C-alpha positions in Angstrom: -4.3 -1.2 21.8 -0.7 -1.8 22.2 1.6 -2.6 18.5 4.2 -4.8 18.7 6.9 -6.0 15.9 6.4 -8.4 14.0 9.9 -9.4 14.4 10.0 -9.5 18.3 12.8 -7.9 19.0 11.4 -4.7 20.6 8.6 -3.9 23.4 5.4 -2.7 22.6 4.2 0.7 21.4 1.0 2.9 21.4 -0.6 4.0 18.7 1.1 7.6 18.5 4.6 5.2 19.0 2.9 3.0 15.7 2.5 6.0 13.8 5.4 7.9 13.7 7.9 5.4 12.7 8.4 3.8 9.5 10.1 0.1 10.0 10.9 -0.9 13.5 14.1 -0.8 15.1 14.0 -4.7 14.3 13.5 -4.4 11.1 10.5 -5.5 11.3 6.9 -4.0 10.9 4.5 -2.6 13.5 1.0 -4.6 14.2 -2.1 -4.3 16.2 -0.8 -6.9 19.5 -4.7 -8.5 19.3 -7.2 -8.5 16.6 -10.5 -7.3 18.0 -12.9 -9.9 16.5 -17.0 -8.3 15.5 -20.3 -9.7 16.1 -23.0 -10.0 13.7 -24.9 -7.5 15.3 -22.2 -4.7 14.7 -21.6 -5.6 11.5 -25.6 -5.0 11.0 -24.9 -1.9 12.4 -22.0 -1.2 10.8 -23.5 -1.8 7.2 -26.0 1.2 8.3 -23.2 3.5 8.6 -21.6 6.7 6.1 -18.1 6.0 5.1 -16.5 8.2 6.9 -18.3 6.9 10.0 -17.1 3.4 9.4 -14.1 4.6 9.3 -14.3 6.3 12.2 -16.0 3.6 13.9 -13.2 1.2 13.0 -10.1 3.6 13.7 -11.6 3.9 17.8 -11.1 -0.1 17.8 -7.0 0.3 17.1 -6.2 4.7 18.8 -7.6 6.3 21.5 -10.9 7.7 20.5 -9.6 11.3 21.3 -6.6 10.7 18.8 -8.9 10.8 15.6 -11.5 13.4 15.3 -12.9 14.2 11.8 -11.5 17.3 9.6 -12.5 18.2 6.0 -9.7 18.4 4.0 -8.8 18.7 0.2 -9.1 15.7 -1.9 -5.9 14.1 -2.9 -4.6 11.8 -5.9 -4.9 8.4 -4.8 -0.8 7.6 -5.1 1.0 8.0 -2.6 3.9 10.0 -3.3 1.4 13.2 -4.7 -1.0 12.3 -1.9 1.2 12.7 1.1 2.7 15.8 -0.6 -0.4 17.4 -0.9 -1.3 16.7 2.7 1.7 18.8 3.8 2.7 21.0 0.9 3.4 24.0 2.5 3.4 23.1 6.1 6.5 25.0 8.5 7.0 22.0 11.0 7.6 19.2 8.6 9.3 18.5 5.8 8.8 15.7 3.1 11.1 13.2 1.4 9.5 11.3 -1.7 11.2 9.0 -4.1 9.6 7.9 -7.5 11.6 5.7 -9.7 12.6 7.9 -12.7 11.3 6.8 -15.9 8.9 3.6 -14.7 5.8 5.3 -14.0 3.6 7.8 -16.0 4.8 11.7 -17.3 1.8 12.6 -14.9 2.3 10.9 -11.7 5.7 12.2 -12.1 4.8 15.6 -12.6 2.4 15.7 -9.9 4.8 15.4 -7.1 7.8 17.5 -9.4 5.7 20.2 -9.9 5.0 21.1 -5.5 7.8 23.6 -5.7 7.4 24.2 -1.7 10.3 24.8 0.5 9.2 21.5 2.6 8.9 19.3 -0.1 11.9 16.6 -1.3 11.3 15.1 -4.6 14.5 12.4 -5.3 14.3 11.3 -9.2 15.8 7.5 -8.7 17.9 5.3 -11.0 16.1 2.1 -9.6 13.4 0.3 -9.0 10.1 0.2 -6.7 12.4 -2.0 -4.7 15.7 -0.4 -5.5 14.7 2.7 -3.7 13.0 0.7 -0.4 16.6 -0.1 0.6 17.5 3.6 1.6 14.5 3.9 3.4 14.9 0.9 5.3 18.5 2.1 6.3 17.6 5.5 7.8 15.1 3.4 9.7 17.5 1.1 10.9 19.4 4.1 12.0 17.6 3.9 15.6 19.4 7.1 16.8 19.5 9.1 14.0 15.0 8.4 12.7 15.0 9.3 16.6 16.7 12.9 16.0 14.6 13.6 13.1 11.8 12.0 14.3 11.4 10.0 10.5 8.2 8.3 9.7 7.0 6.7 6.4 3.8 7.2 4.9 3.7 4.2 2.8 2.3 1.2 3.8 5.0 0.7 6.0 3.2 2.4 8.6 0.3 0.7 10.4 -1.6 3.4 10.1 -1.9 3.3 6.1 -2.9 -0.1 6.9 -5.4 0.5 9.0 -7.5 2.9 7.4 -7.7 0.6 4.3 -9.3 -2.2 6.5 -12.2 0.1 6.2 -11.9 -0.4 2.2 -13.1 -4.2 3.1 -16.0 -3.7 5.3 -17.7 -0.7 2.8 -17.2 -2.9 -0.2 -18.5 -6.1 1.8 -21.5 -3.6 2.9 -22.2 -2.5 -0.7 -21.8 -6.0 -2.2 -23.5 -7.9 0.3 -26.9 -9.3 -0.8 -28.7 -9.5 2.5 -27.5 -9.0 6.3 -30.8 -10.3 7.0 -29.2 -14.0 7.3 -27.2 -16.1 9.6 -24.8 -16.5 9.1 -23.8 -12.9 7.1 -23.3 -14.2 3.5 -19.7 -14.4 2.2 -18.2 -11.1 -0.9 -15.3 -12.1 -2.9 -13.1 -8.9 -2.5 -10.3 -8.8 -5.2 -7.3 -6.8 -4.5 -4.8 -5.4 -7.0 -1.3 -6.4 -4.9 2.0 -4.7 -5.0 3.2 -4.0 -1.9 0.8 -6.2 -0.2 -0.8 -3.5 2.0 -4.3 -3.6 1.0 -4.3 -7.3 0.8 -2.9 -7.3 4.4 -5.7 -5.2 5.4 -7.7 -7.5 3.7 -6.7 -10.6 6.2 -6.9 -8.3 9.5 -10.9 -7.7 8.1 -11.5 -11.0 7.6 -9.7 -11.9 11.6 -12.2 -9.1 12.4 -14.8 -11.8 11.6 -15.7 -10.5 8.4 -16.8 -12.8 5.9 -14.9 -12.0 2.8 -13.2 -13.9 0.5 -10.0 -12.4 -0.8 -8.2 -12.7 -4.0 -4.9 -11.3 -4.4 -4.1 -10.3 -8.4 -0.8 -8.9 -9.0 0.7 -8.8 -12.9 3.4 -9.9 -14.5 5.9 -9.6 -11.2 3.9 -12.5 -9.8 5.9 -13.2 -6.2 2.9 -13.1 -4.2 0.6 -15.5 -6.6 3.4 -17.7 -6.1 4.1 -17.9 -2.9 0.0 -18.5 -2.4 0.2 -21.2 -5.0 3.4 -22.8 -4.0 4.8 -21.6 -0.8 7.6 -20.5 -3.4 8.1 -16.8 -1.8 11.6 -15.8 -3.9 13.0 -13.7 -6.2 12.2 -13.6 -10.3 15.7 -12.8 -12.3 14.6 -8.9 -12.8 11.8 -6.9 -12.0 8.8 -6.8 -15.6 7.9 -3.4 -16.5 4.5 -3.6 -17.1 1.1 -1.4 -17.9 0.4 -1.3 -14.1 3.8 0.2 -13.2 2.5 0.4 -9.3 2.8 -3.2 -8.7 6.0 -3.4 -10.2 7.0 -4.9 -7.4 9.5 -7.9 -6.2 9.7 -7.5 -2.8 6.2 -6.5 -1.1 7.0 -6.3 2.1 3.7 -6.5 3.6 3.8 -10.3 3.2 5.7 -10.5 6.2 2.5 -8.8 7.6 0.4 -11.4 6.9 2.8 -14.6 7.6 3.0 -13.3 11.4 -1.1 -12.9 10.9 -1.1 -16.2 9.9 1.3 -18.1 12.5 -0.4 -16.7 15.2 1.7 -13.9 16.2 4.7 -16.4 15.5 7.4 -13.7 15.8 10.1 -16.2 16.3 8.8 -18.3 12.9 8.4 -14.7 11.1 11.8 -13.3 11.9 14.1 -16.4 11.1 11.7 -16.4 8.0 12.6 -13.1 6.6 15.8 -13.1 7.3 16.6 -16.3 5.5 14.9 -14.6 2.4 16.7 -10.9 3.2 19.9 -13.1 2.7 19.2 -15.5 -0.4 16.4 -13.8 -1.8 14.7 -17.4 -2.1 12.5 -18.8 0.2 9.7 -21.6 1.0 7.5 -21.3 3.3 6.6 -23.8 6.1 4.4 -26.2 4.7 1.3 -25.5 7.8 1.8 -22.1 7.3 1.7 -22.3 3.4 -1.7 -24.2 3.9 -3.1 -21.1 5.7 -2.1 -18.8 3.2 -3.7 -20.4 0.9 -6.9 -20.9 2.5 -6.8 -17.1 3.7 -6.4 -16.4 0.0 -6.8 -17.0 -3.8 -4.5 -15.5 -6.1 -4.2 -14.6 -10.5 -1.8 -13.3 -12.2 -2.4 -10.9 -15.1 -0.5 -9.8 -18.4 -0.7 -6.0 -20.0 -2.5 -8.1 -23.0 -5.2 -9.2 -19.8 -4.6 -5.8 -18.6 -5.9 -3.6 -22.0 -8.5 -6.5 -22.6 -9.9 -5.8 -18.9 -9.9 -1.9 -19.5 -11.5 -2.3 -23.3 -14.1 -4.8 -21.9 -15.2 -2.7 -19.4 -15.5 0.3 -20.9 -17.7 -1.6 -23.9 -19.8 -2.8 -21.4 -20.0 -0.1 -18.6 -18.5 3.1 -20.2 -15.9 3.0 -17.1 -13.1 3.6 -17.8 -10.3 1.6 -15.5 -6.6 2.3 -14.7 -4.0 -0.5 -15.2 -3.9 -1.6 -12.0 -7.7 -1.8 -11.7 -8.1 -3.9 -15.0 -6.0 -6.2 -12.8 -8.6 -6.8 -10.4 -11.0 -6.8 -12.7 -9.4 -9.2 -15.0 -9.9 -11.8 -12.1 -13.4 -11.1 -12.7 -13.8 -11.8 -16.2 -12.8 -15.1 -16.0 -14.9 -15.9 -13.1 -18.5 -15.8 -14.5 -19.9 -18.0 -11.6 -22.4 -15.3 -10.2 -20.3 -14.7 -6.4 -20.6 -11.3 -5.4 -17.8 -9.5 -5.5 -15.6 -6.7 -5.4 -13.1 -5.6 -7.2 -10.4 -2.5 -5.7 -9.5 0.2 -7.9 -7.2 2.7 -6.5 -6.7 4.8 -9.1 -7.3 7.2 -12.0 -7.2 6.2 -16.0 -6.6 9.8 -16.4 -3.0 9.4 -15.2 -2.1 6.6 -17.4 -2.9 7.5 -21.0 -0.5 5.8 -22.5 -1.9 2.4 -20.8 -5.4 3.8 -22.0 -4.3 4.3 -25.9 -2.7 0.5 -26.4 -6.4 -0.3 -24.6 -7.9 1.4 -27.8 -9.2 4.4 -26.2 -9.6 8.0 -25.6 -7.8 9.3 -22.8 -9.8 11.6 -20.9 -7.6 14.1 -18.7 -9.3 16.4 -16.5 -8.0 20.2 -16.6 -5.7 20.0 -13.6 -4.2 17.0 -14.6 -3.6 19.1 -18.3 -2.4 21.4 -16.4 0.7 19.9 -15.0 2.3 19.9 -18.6 3.2 23.9 -18.1 4.2 24.1 -14.7 7.6 24.4 -13.4 9.0 21.3 -11.9 12.0 20.2 -9.9 12.9 17.6 -8.7 17.3 16.4 -7.4 18.1 13.2 -9.6 19.8 10.3 -7.9 21.9 8.6 -10.0 23.1 4.7 -10.1 26.8 5.3 -8.7 25.5 7.7 -5.4 25.4 6.4 -1.9 21.6 7.2 -1.7 21.2 6.8 1.9 23.8 9.3 2.4 22.3 11.6 0.2 19.0 11.6 1.6 20.6 11.8 5.1 22.5 15.1 4.2 19.0 16.6 3.0 17.5 15.7 6.5 20.2 17.2 8.0 20.1 20.2 5.9 16.4 20.5 6.4 16.8 20.0 9.9 19.3 23.1 10.2 17.6 25.5 8.0 14.6 25.1 10.3 16.7 25.8 13.7 15.5 22.3 15.1 15.6 18.7 14.8 12.2 18.7 13.7 10.2 15.9 11.8 11.2 14.6 8.6 8.9 12.5 6.9 10.1 9.9 4.4 8.2 8.3 1.5 8.3 5.9 -1.2 
């Protein structure tokens, strides 16, 4: 399997080339050159696999089997930043640079990142929102010589490998929720995806292309650019990012929409490049009619307010004694609005223990485990990034310093 940029300005890359990178050199995102299509018999066979076995089978379609031996690791937290930190903390041959939006995630989320004191972990608390902290990341990857010198890679859903593993979520959810796999054609299951940057909904679109009979719903919070794009073809910024209870979804520039548009346009990199360059300049884009039609046929969408979120959290607790995080509640809100008996799975991306303020607002009692409670007593460390600083330059200097400390231009990891 070879990988190409959604904008077509670079040659093909193998899996390792796509993995150890972030944005492609032309500003696009890596995607597989072709999407494998599975037959019904393969889906029935996969339905009998454990989740771990399913991930291995799926990944083997996109990467050489020799590169995917499973290993047993400690569990991670679920959030991208803290999960990435846990995977590499204390390692001698890799440094990780994490940007968090100061004051726009919960105290617990911040502490899970800032209380890791190992020398190879560099956490930056930026006075900006999620879209703004993506900008210096893009700038560093656009400097191809610098990115290659320091072997930069991204661990959020800019990186293809993140999307690839999320494809397995949709297969596993389908197998858990399909009423029967003994029919032809196979039954359809609706999968509801809380959507911010768009990585998980992109994975669902790829799963559809692979032959999985799912119907996808992208549910957003009050930052509704994806909803407006699906409903009206209007991929345009609002005046400002709204602060909501589902803070990880407070995003106005969902970069994975580029992957979806490339996929639905028949891998038309020239069109994708033209559209994304137009959006980059004007922050406003009206999709071509044919492309909007394909998007609206592929996705349904919905927007949930904060009141919708707390209502879904409260109802889920009352009916199931299950405590939803606010992001999971965005998906549950859609479910509660659709009492039609459709086989449906709502994806739940995080633990409610990290969002005590939202839990209290729903009139429920937070239930933080001991490991979470212990964070408040631990030493914390982070580097502030103020509005008047050149954030990309600060990161450059810290990456250079880390390389000098190791005595090599070794691997740096940039993560937002």
